[in-house]
SEMILUM-317986 format. One record per atom (N, C-alpha, C, CB): residue in three letters; chain; atom name; x negated, y negated, z. Coordinates in Angstrom, 2 decimals, padded with zeros to 5 digits. Glycine has a CB too. Example, Ala and Ser with C-alpha at 12.3 -4.5 7.8 and 13.67 -1.06 7.14 Angstrom:
<pts>
code;unit;site;x;y;z
Ala;A;N;-013.19;005.69;007.80
Ala;A;CA;-012.30;004.50;007.80
Ala;A;C;-013.20;003.30;007.80
Ala;A;CB;-011.31;004.47;009.05
Ser;A;N;-012.85;002.25;007.08
Ser;A;CA;-013.67;001.06;007.14
Ser;A;C;-012.90;-000.03;007.87
Ser;A;CB;-014.08;000.60;005.72
</pts>
This chain:
<pts>
code;unit;site;x;y;z
Met;A;N;-152.60;-095.36;042.08
Met;A;CA;-152.18;-094.18;042.81
Met;A;C;-153.03;-094.05;044.08
Met;A;CB;-152.31;-092.91;041.94
Lys;A;N;-152.42;-093.51;045.08
Lys;A;CA;-153.10;-093.30;046.34
Lys;A;C;-153.92;-092.01;046.27
Lys;A;CB;-152.10;-093.26;047.51
Ala;A;N;-155.11;-092.04;046.83
Ala;A;CA;-155.98;-090.86;046.81
Ala;A;C;-155.52;-089.82;047.83
Ala;A;CB;-157.43;-091.27;047.10
Ser;A;N;-155.54;-088.56;047.41
Ser;A;CA;-155.15;-087.46;048.29
Ser;A;C;-156.32;-087.09;049.21
Ser;A;CB;-154.70;-086.23;047.46
Lys;A;N;-156.04;-086.23;050.18
Lys;A;CA;-157.10;-085.73;051.06
Lys;A;C;-158.17;-085.01;050.24
Lys;A;CB;-156.51;-084.78;052.14
Tyr;A;N;-157.74;-084.26;049.22
Tyr;A;CA;-158.70;-083.56;048.36
Tyr;A;C;-159.67;-084.55;047.72
Tyr;A;CB;-157.97;-082.75;047.27
Ile;A;N;-159.15;-085.60;047.14
Ile;A;CA;-159.99;-086.58;046.46
Ile;A;C;-160.91;-087.28;047.46
Ile;A;CB;-159.12;-087.62;045.72
Leu;A;N;-160.36;-087.76;048.55
Leu;A;CA;-161.18;-088.47;049.54
Leu;A;C;-162.28;-087.60;050.12
Leu;A;CB;-160.30;-088.99;050.66
Ser;A;N;-161.99;-086.32;050.30
Ser;A;CA;-163.01;-085.42;050.88
Ser;A;C;-164.08;-085.03;049.87
Ser;A;CB;-162.34;-084.16;051.43
Asn;A;N;-163.87;-085.31;048.60
Asn;A;CA;-164.86;-084.95;047.57
Asn;A;C;-165.67;-086.13;047.06
Asn;A;CB;-164.16;-084.30;046.43
Ile;A;N;-165.51;-087.29;047.64
Ile;A;CA;-166.36;-088.42;047.29
Ile;A;C;-167.72;-088.18;047.93
Ile;A;CB;-165.73;-089.80;047.77
Gln;A;N;-168.76;-088.19;047.12
Gln;A;CA;-170.10;-087.91;047.61
Gln;A;C;-170.79;-089.18;048.10
Gln;A;CB;-170.94;-087.25;046.51
Pro;A;N;-171.78;-089.03;048.98
Pro;A;CA;-172.51;-090.21;049.44
Pro;A;C;-173.11;-090.97;048.25
Pro;A;CB;-173.63;-089.79;050.43
Gly;A;N;-173.00;-092.28;048.27
Gly;A;CA;-173.52;-093.10;047.18
Gly;A;C;-172.55;-093.29;046.03
Gly;A;CB;-174.77;-092.51;046.67
Glu;A;N;-171.37;-092.67;046.10
Glu;A;CA;-170.35;-092.80;045.05
Glu;A;C;-169.25;-093.75;045.51
Glu;A;CB;-169.75;-091.42;044.68
Thr;A;N;-168.63;-094.38;044.53
Thr;A;CA;-167.48;-095.23;044.80
Thr;A;C;-166.30;-094.73;043.98
Thr;A;CB;-167.80;-096.71;044.48
Leu;A;N;-165.17;-094.51;044.63
Leu;A;CA;-163.96;-094.12;043.93
Leu;A;C;-163.49;-095.32;043.12
Leu;A;CB;-162.85;-093.64;044.92
Val;A;N;-163.37;-095.14;041.82
Val;A;CA;-162.94;-096.21;040.93
Val;A;C;-161.44;-096.16;040.70
Val;A;CB;-163.69;-096.13;039.59
Arg;A;N;-160.93;-094.96;040.39
Arg;A;CA;-159.50;-094.84;040.12
Arg;A;C;-159.05;-093.39;040.27
Arg;A;CB;-159.17;-095.36;038.71
Val;A;N;-157.84;-093.21;040.77
Val;A;CA;-157.18;-091.91;040.74
Val;A;C;-156.44;-091.89;039.40
Val;A;CB;-156.20;-091.69;041.99
Leu;A;N;-156.84;-090.97;038.52
Leu;A;CA;-156.27;-090.91;037.17
Leu;A;C;-155.00;-090.09;037.10
Leu;A;CB;-157.27;-090.36;036.22
Ser;A;N;-154.89;-089.10;037.95
Ser;A;CA;-153.72;-088.23;037.94
Ser;A;C;-153.52;-087.68;039.34
Ser;A;CB;-153.87;-087.07;036.90
Met;A;N;-152.29;-087.65;039.76
Met;A;CA;-151.98;-087.17;041.10
Met;A;C;-151.03;-085.99;040.98
Met;A;CB;-151.36;-088.29;041.97
Gly;A;N;-151.56;-084.84;040.74
Gly;A;CA;-150.73;-083.65;040.58
Gly;A;C;-150.43;-082.98;041.90
Gly;A;CB;-151.40;-082.67;039.65
Gly;A;N;-149.78;-081.85;041.77
Gly;A;CA;-149.49;-081.04;042.93
Gly;A;C;-148.39;-081.59;043.83
Gly;A;CB;-150.71;-080.86;043.72
Leu;A;N;-147.77;-082.69;043.44
Leu;A;CA;-146.75;-083.28;044.28
Leu;A;C;-145.34;-082.84;043.92
Leu;A;CB;-146.83;-084.77;044.20
Thr;A;N;-145.20;-082.22;042.75
Thr;A;CA;-143.88;-081.83;042.30
Thr;A;C;-143.85;-080.35;041.97
Thr;A;CB;-143.45;-082.66;041.09
Lys;A;N;-142.66;-079.85;041.84
Lys;A;CA;-142.47;-078.46;041.42
Lys;A;C;-141.62;-078.46;040.18
Lys;A;CB;-141.81;-077.60;042.55
Gly;A;N;-141.69;-077.38;039.44
Gly;A;CA;-140.89;-077.29;038.23
Gly;A;C;-141.68;-077.70;037.01
Gly;A;CB;-139.65;-078.16;038.35
Trp;A;N;-141.08;-078.51;036.17
Trp;A;CA;-141.67;-078.86;034.88
Trp;A;C;-143.00;-079.58;035.00
Trp;A;CB;-140.72;-079.72;034.11
Phe;A;N;-143.19;-080.39;036.03
Phe;A;CA;-144.38;-081.22;036.14
Phe;A;C;-145.40;-080.66;037.12
Phe;A;CB;-144.00;-082.61;036.56
Ser;A;N;-145.26;-079.41;037.50
Ser;A;CA;-146.15;-078.84;038.51
Ser;A;C;-147.52;-078.47;037.97
Ser;A;CB;-145.51;-077.63;039.11
Asp;A;N;-147.74;-078.61;036.67
Asp;A;CA;-149.05;-078.25;036.11
Asp;A;C;-149.99;-079.46;035.98
Asp;A;CB;-148.87;-077.61;034.75
Ile;A;N;-149.63;-080.59;036.58
Ile;A;CA;-150.45;-081.78;036.50
Ile;A;C;-151.55;-081.70;037.57
Ile;A;CB;-149.58;-083.06;036.69
Pro;A;N;-152.82;-081.88;037.17
Pro;A;CA;-153.92;-081.78;038.13
Pro;A;C;-154.13;-083.08;038.90
Pro;A;CB;-155.21;-081.40;037.41
Glu;A;N;-154.92;-082.99;039.97
Glu;A;CA;-155.40;-084.17;040.67
Glu;A;C;-156.72;-084.55;039.99
Glu;A;CB;-155.59;-083.91;042.24
Val;A;N;-156.85;-085.77;039.53
Val;A;CA;-158.05;-086.20;038.82
Val;A;C;-158.49;-087.55;039.37
Val;A;CB;-157.80;-086.28;037.29
Ala;A;N;-159.80;-087.66;039.64
Ala;A;CA;-160.35;-088.91;040.15
Ala;A;C;-161.61;-089.28;039.37
Ala;A;CB;-160.66;-088.81;041.65
Leu;A;N;-161.83;-090.58;039.24
Leu;A;CA;-162.99;-091.12;038.56
Leu;A;C;-163.80;-091.94;039.56
Leu;A;CB;-162.58;-091.99;037.33
Thr;A;N;-165.08;-091.63;039.67
Thr;A;CA;-165.97;-092.43;040.50
Thr;A;C;-166.91;-093.19;039.56
Thr;A;CB;-166.78;-091.54;041.51
Asp;A;N;-167.81;-093.93;040.13
Asp;A;CA;-168.77;-094.65;039.30
Asp;A;C;-169.85;-093.74;038.73
Asp;A;CB;-169.41;-095.75;040.11
Lys;A;N;-169.85;-092.44;039.10
Lys;A;CA;-170.88;-091.51;038.62
Lys;A;C;-170.34;-090.25;037.94
Lys;A;CB;-171.72;-091.11;039.77
Arg;A;N;-169.06;-089.92;038.18
Arg;A;CA;-168.52;-088.66;037.66
Arg;A;C;-167.00;-088.67;037.65
Arg;A;CB;-169.02;-087.46;038.48
Ile;A;N;-166.45;-087.62;037.02
Ile;A;CA;-165.02;-087.36;037.06
Ile;A;C;-164.85;-085.98;037.68
Ile;A;CB;-164.36;-087.46;035.63
Phe;A;N;-163.84;-085.82;038.53
Phe;A;CA;-163.60;-084.50;039.11
Phe;A;C;-162.11;-084.26;039.25
Phe;A;CB;-164.28;-084.38;040.48
Ala;A;N;-161.76;-082.96;039.30
Ala;A;CA;-160.35;-082.59;039.32
Ala;A;C;-160.14;-081.25;039.99
Ala;A;CB;-159.79;-082.56;037.90
Arg;A;N;-158.91;-081.07;040.44
Arg;A;CA;-158.45;-079.76;040.92
Arg;A;C;-157.16;-079.46;040.18
Arg;A;CB;-158.23;-079.75;042.50
Asn;A;N;-157.19;-078.36;039.43
Asn;A;CA;-156.01;-077.93;038.69
Asn;A;C;-155.02;-077.25;039.62
Asn;A;CB;-156.40;-076.98;037.54
Thr;A;N;-153.81;-077.07;039.15
Thr;A;CA;-152.78;-076.45;039.97
Thr;A;C;-153.07;-074.97;040.24
Thr;A;CB;-151.44;-076.59;039.31
Asp;A;N;-153.96;-074.36;039.45
Asp;A;CA;-154.34;-072.97;039.71
Asp;A;C;-155.45;-072.87;040.75
Asp;A;CB;-154.77;-072.30;038.41
Gly;A;N;-155.86;-074.03;041.31
Gly;A;CA;-156.88;-074.04;042.36
Gly;A;C;-158.30;-074.23;041.86
Gly;A;CB;-156.81;-072.79;043.11
Lys;A;N;-158.52;-074.18;040.55
Lys;A;CA;-159.87;-074.38;040.02
Lys;A;C;-160.25;-075.85;040.09
Lys;A;CB;-159.96;-073.86;038.57
Ser;A;N;-161.48;-076.09;040.49
Ser;A;CA;-161.97;-077.45;040.58
Ser;A;C;-163.14;-077.63;039.63
Ser;A;CB;-162.39;-077.80;042.03
Tyr;A;N;-163.21;-078.81;039.01
Tyr;A;CA;-164.31;-079.15;038.12
Tyr;A;C;-164.83;-080.52;038.49
Tyr;A;CB;-163.88;-079.10;036.64
Ser;A;N;-166.13;-080.69;038.33
Ser;A;CA;-166.77;-081.97;038.56
Ser;A;C;-167.81;-082.16;037.47
Ser;A;CB;-167.40;-082.05;039.99
Phe;A;N;-167.66;-083.22;036.69
Phe;A;CA;-168.59;-083.49;035.60
Phe;A;C;-169.32;-084.80;035.85
Phe;A;CB;-167.86;-083.53;034.24
Pro;A;N;-170.62;-084.75;036.14
Pro;A;CA;-171.37;-086.01;036.21
Pro;A;C;-171.44;-086.62;034.82
Pro;A;CB;-172.80;-085.77;036.79
Ala;A;N;-171.60;-087.91;034.75
Ala;A;CA;-171.61;-088.61;033.46
Ala;A;C;-172.60;-087.97;032.48
Ala;A;CB;-171.96;-090.09;033.66
Ser;A;N;-173.74;-087.56;032.95
Ser;A;CA;-174.77;-087.00;032.07
Ser;A;C;-174.38;-085.66;031.44
Ser;A;CB;-176.06;-086.83;032.83
Lys;A;N;-173.38;-084.99;031.99
Lys;A;CA;-172.97;-083.67;031.49
Lys;A;C;-171.71;-083.71;030.63
Lys;A;CB;-172.74;-082.74;032.64
Ile;A;N;-171.09;-084.88;030.49
Ile;A;CA;-169.87;-084.99;029.70
Ile;A;C;-170.22;-085.00;028.23
Ile;A;CB;-169.07;-086.27;030.09
Lys;A;N;-169.57;-084.10;027.48
Lys;A;CA;-169.84;-083.97;026.04
Lys;A;C;-168.94;-084.84;025.19
Lys;A;CB;-169.68;-082.53;025.62
Asn;A;N;-167.70;-085.08;025.66
Asn;A;CA;-166.77;-085.87;024.87
Asn;A;C;-165.56;-086.24;025.74
Asn;A;CB;-166.32;-085.10;023.61
Val;A;N;-164.89;-087.30;025.33
Val;A;CA;-163.60;-087.70;025.93
Val;A;C;-162.64;-087.80;024.76
Val;A;CB;-163.70;-089.07;026.76
Glu;A;N;-161.65;-086.91;024.73
Glu;A;CA;-160.71;-086.84;023.61
Glu;A;C;-159.34;-087.34;024.01
Glu;A;CB;-160.61;-085.41;023.10
Val;A;N;-158.65;-087.93;023.05
Val;A;CA;-157.23;-088.25;023.23
Val;A;C;-156.43;-087.20;022.46
Val;A;CB;-156.90;-089.71;022.73
Arg;A;N;-155.36;-086.76;023.07
Arg;A;CA;-154.49;-085.75;022.46
Arg;A;C;-153.06;-086.26;022.50
Arg;A;CB;-154.61;-084.38;023.19
Pro;A;N;-152.67;-087.00;021.45
Pro;A;CA;-151.28;-087.49;021.42
Pro;A;C;-150.33;-086.32;021.47
Pro;A;CB;-151.02;-088.35;020.15
Gly;A;N;-149.19;-086.53;022.07
Gly;A;CA;-148.29;-085.39;022.13
Gly;A;C;-146.92;-085.71;022.61
Gly;A;CB;-148.86;-084.36;022.98
Gly;A;N;-146.16;-084.68;022.63
Gly;A;CA;-144.80;-084.79;023.10
Gly;A;C;-143.85;-085.26;022.03
Gly;A;CB;-144.73;-085.71;024.27
Leu;A;N;-142.64;-084.87;022.17
Leu;A;CA;-141.61;-085.28;021.23
Leu;A;C;-141.22;-086.73;021.40
Leu;A;CB;-140.39;-084.40;021.38
Phe;A;N;-141.32;-087.23;022.64
Phe;A;CA;-140.83;-088.56;022.93
Phe;A;C;-141.94;-089.57;023.21
Phe;A;CB;-139.91;-088.50;024.10
Gly;A;N;-143.17;-089.11;023.26
Gly;A;CA;-144.25;-089.98;023.68
Gly;A;C;-144.82;-090.87;022.61
Gly;A;CB;-145.31;-089.18;024.22
Gly;A;N;-144.68;-090.51;021.37
Gly;A;CA;-145.27;-091.31;020.31
Gly;A;C;-146.78;-091.18;020.31
Gly;A;CB;-144.87;-092.77;020.47
Lys;A;N;-147.44;-092.16;019.73
Lys;A;CA;-148.89;-092.10;019.61
Lys;A;C;-149.62;-092.64;020.83
Lys;A;CB;-149.33;-092.86;018.39
Ser;A;N;-148.94;-093.38;021.68
Ser;A;CA;-149.63;-094.00;022.80
Ser;A;C;-149.72;-093.10;024.03
Ser;A;CB;-148.95;-095.27;023.17
Ser;A;N;-148.91;-092.06;024.12
Ser;A;CA;-148.97;-091.19;025.29
Ser;A;C;-149.31;-089.77;024.87
Ser;A;CB;-147.64;-091.22;026.04
Gly;A;N;-149.76;-089.01;025.82
Gly;A;CA;-150.18;-087.63;025.59
Gly;A;C;-151.11;-087.20;026.70
Gly;A;CB;-150.87;-087.48;024.21
Lys;A;N;-152.25;-086.66;026.33
Lys;A;CA;-153.21;-086.18;027.32
Lys;A;C;-154.62;-086.65;026.97
Lys;A;CB;-153.17;-084.65;027.43
Ile;A;N;-155.40;-086.86;028.01
Ile;A;CA;-156.82;-087.15;027.87
Ile;A;C;-157.55;-085.88;028.27
Ile;A;CB;-157.27;-088.39;028.76
Ala;A;N;-158.54;-085.49;027.48
Ala;A;CA;-159.36;-084.32;027.79
Ala;A;C;-160.81;-084.76;027.91
Ala;A;CB;-159.20;-083.20;026.71
Val;A;N;-161.39;-084.51;029.07
Val;A;CA;-162.80;-084.79;029.29
Val;A;C;-163.51;-083.44;029.22
Val;A;CB;-163.06;-085.51;030.68
Ile;A;N;-164.40;-083.30;028.24
Ile;A;CA;-165.07;-082.03;028.00
Ile;A;C;-166.45;-082.07;028.64
Ile;A;CB;-165.16;-081.72;026.48
Gly;A;N;-166.69;-081.07;029.47
Gly;A;CA;-167.94;-081.00;030.20
Gly;A;C;-168.74;-079.77;029.83
Gly;A;CB;-167.69;-081.01;031.69
Pro;A;N;-169.64;-079.36;030.71
Pro;A;CA;-170.50;-078.20;030.45
Pro;A;C;-169.68;-076.94;030.18
Pro;A;CB;-171.44;-077.97;031.62
Tyr;A;N;-170.23;-076.10;029.32
Tyr;A;CA;-169.61;-074.82;028.97
Tyr;A;C;-168.20;-074.98;028.41
Tyr;A;CB;-169.56;-073.91;030.18
Asn;A;N;-167.93;-076.13;027.83
Asn;A;CA;-166.63;-076.47;027.24
Asn;A;C;-165.47;-076.40;028.23
Asn;A;CB;-166.35;-075.55;026.09
His;A;N;-165.78;-076.55;029.52
His;A;CA;-164.70;-076.70;030.51
His;A;C;-164.07;-078.06;030.29
His;A;CB;-165.22;-076.55;031.98
Glu;A;N;-162.80;-078.17;030.57
Glu;A;CA;-162.08;-079.42;030.34
Glu;A;C;-161.32;-079.86;031.58
Glu;A;CB;-161.12;-079.26;029.17
Ile;A;N;-161.28;-081.15;031.75
Ile;A;CA;-160.37;-081.78;032.70
Ile;A;C;-159.34;-082.49;031.82
Ile;A;CB;-161.11;-082.78;033.71
Val;A;N;-158.11;-082.05;031.90
Val;A;CA;-157.04;-082.58;031.05
Val;A;C;-155.95;-083.14;031.95
Val;A;CB;-156.46;-081.48;030.08
Phe;A;N;-155.54;-084.37;031.65
Phe;A;CA;-154.50;-085.00;032.45
Phe;A;C;-153.61;-085.86;031.56
Phe;A;CB;-155.11;-085.83;033.58
Pro;A;N;-152.36;-086.08;031.98
Pro;A;CA;-151.43;-086.89;031.17
Pro;A;C;-151.80;-088.36;031.23
Pro;A;CB;-149.99;-086.69;031.66
Ser;A;N;-151.46;-089.05;030.13
Ser;A;CA;-151.73;-090.49;030.04
Ser;A;C;-150.58;-091.16;029.29
Ser;A;CB;-153.08;-090.76;029.34
Lys;A;N;-150.22;-092.34;029.74
Lys;A;CA;-149.21;-093.14;029.04
Lys;A;C;-149.85;-094.17;028.12
Lys;A;CB;-148.29;-093.82;030.04
Asn;A;N;-151.18;-094.32;028.24
Asn;A;CA;-151.91;-095.24;027.38
Asn;A;C;-153.26;-094.60;027.04
Asn;A;CB;-152.10;-096.64;028.07
Leu;A;N;-153.25;-093.76;026.02
Leu;A;CA;-154.41;-092.95;025.68
Leu;A;C;-155.68;-093.76;025.43
Leu;A;CB;-154.10;-092.13;024.46
Thr;A;N;-155.59;-094.74;024.59
Thr;A;CA;-156.78;-095.51;024.22
Thr;A;C;-157.36;-096.26;025.42
Thr;A;CB;-156.43;-096.50;023.11
Ala;A;N;-156.52;-096.90;026.19
Ala;A;CA;-157.00;-097.66;027.35
Ala;A;C;-157.64;-096.74;028.38
Ala;A;CB;-155.85;-098.44;027.99
Asp;A;N;-157.03;-095.58;028.65
Asp;A;CA;-157.59;-094.65;029.63
Asp;A;C;-158.91;-094.07;029.15
Asp;A;CB;-156.60;-093.52;029.91
Arg;A;N;-158.98;-093.68;027.88
Arg;A;CA;-160.25;-093.16;027.34
Arg;A;C;-161.34;-094.22;027.43
Arg;A;CB;-160.06;-092.71;025.87
Asp;A;N;-161.03;-095.44;027.00
Asp;A;CA;-162.02;-096.52;027.03
Asp;A;C;-162.47;-096.84;028.45
Asp;A;CB;-161.45;-097.77;026.37
Phe;A;N;-161.53;-096.79;029.40
Phe;A;CA;-161.87;-097.07;030.80
Phe;A;C;-162.85;-096.02;031.34
Phe;A;CB;-160.60;-097.10;031.66
Ile;A;N;-162.59;-094.75;031.05
Ile;A;CA;-163.50;-093.68;031.48
Ile;A;C;-164.88;-093.86;030.87
Ile;A;CB;-162.93;-092.29;031.10
Met;A;N;-164.90;-094.12;029.58
Met;A;CA;-166.18;-094.27;028.88
Met;A;C;-166.96;-095.49;029.39
Met;A;CB;-165.95;-094.39;027.37
Lys;A;N;-166.28;-096.58;029.65
Lys;A;CA;-166.96;-097.78;030.15
Lys;A;C;-167.46;-097.56;031.57
Lys;A;CB;-166.01;-099.00;030.10
Thr;A;N;-166.64;-096.97;032.43
Thr;A;CA;-167.02;-096.74;033.82
Thr;A;C;-168.24;-095.84;033.93
Thr;A;CB;-165.86;-096.13;034.59
Leu;A;N;-168.27;-094.78;033.13
Leu;A;CA;-169.38;-093.81;033.20
Leu;A;C;-170.50;-094.14;032.21
Leu;A;CB;-168.86;-092.40;032.93
Lys;A;N;-170.36;-095.25;031.48
Lys;A;CA;-171.36;-095.70;030.52
Lys;A;C;-171.64;-094.62;029.47
Lys;A;CB;-172.66;-096.09;031.24
Leu;A;N;-170.56;-094.09;028.88
Leu;A;CA;-170.66;-093.04;027.87
Leu;A;C;-170.57;-093.64;026.48
Leu;A;CB;-169.57;-091.98;028.07
Ser;A;N;-171.24;-093.02;025.54
Ser;A;CA;-171.09;-093.38;024.13
Ser;A;C;-171.31;-092.12;023.30
Ser;A;CB;-172.09;-094.52;023.70
Phe;A;N;-170.40;-091.88;022.39
Phe;A;CA;-170.49;-090.68;021.54
Phe;A;C;-170.48;-091.07;020.09
Phe;A;CB;-169.33;-089.71;021.83
</pts>
């Protein structure tokens, strides 16, 4: 996915953008609640459709959860939830839950 102006403007000095995990805000209607989410080599950050932004450095992440869901998605798709300080969450849709969770954990060198 291509990085938005929001994502590019929030890359901090010394960070490298690794992947855009979710590109929300581009549609209206049923899919308008999808946030913009980016992963760098040091943190994950997002802006929800309600305008709230969260940034979790690797050291502050408490857990990365998979949440299978949907009537049609089966076990491989659903949502990934990255839980940070004060139980704030960055939640985004995924079509491959295990691979996305493992990629985040490997990139940020997390182990739970």
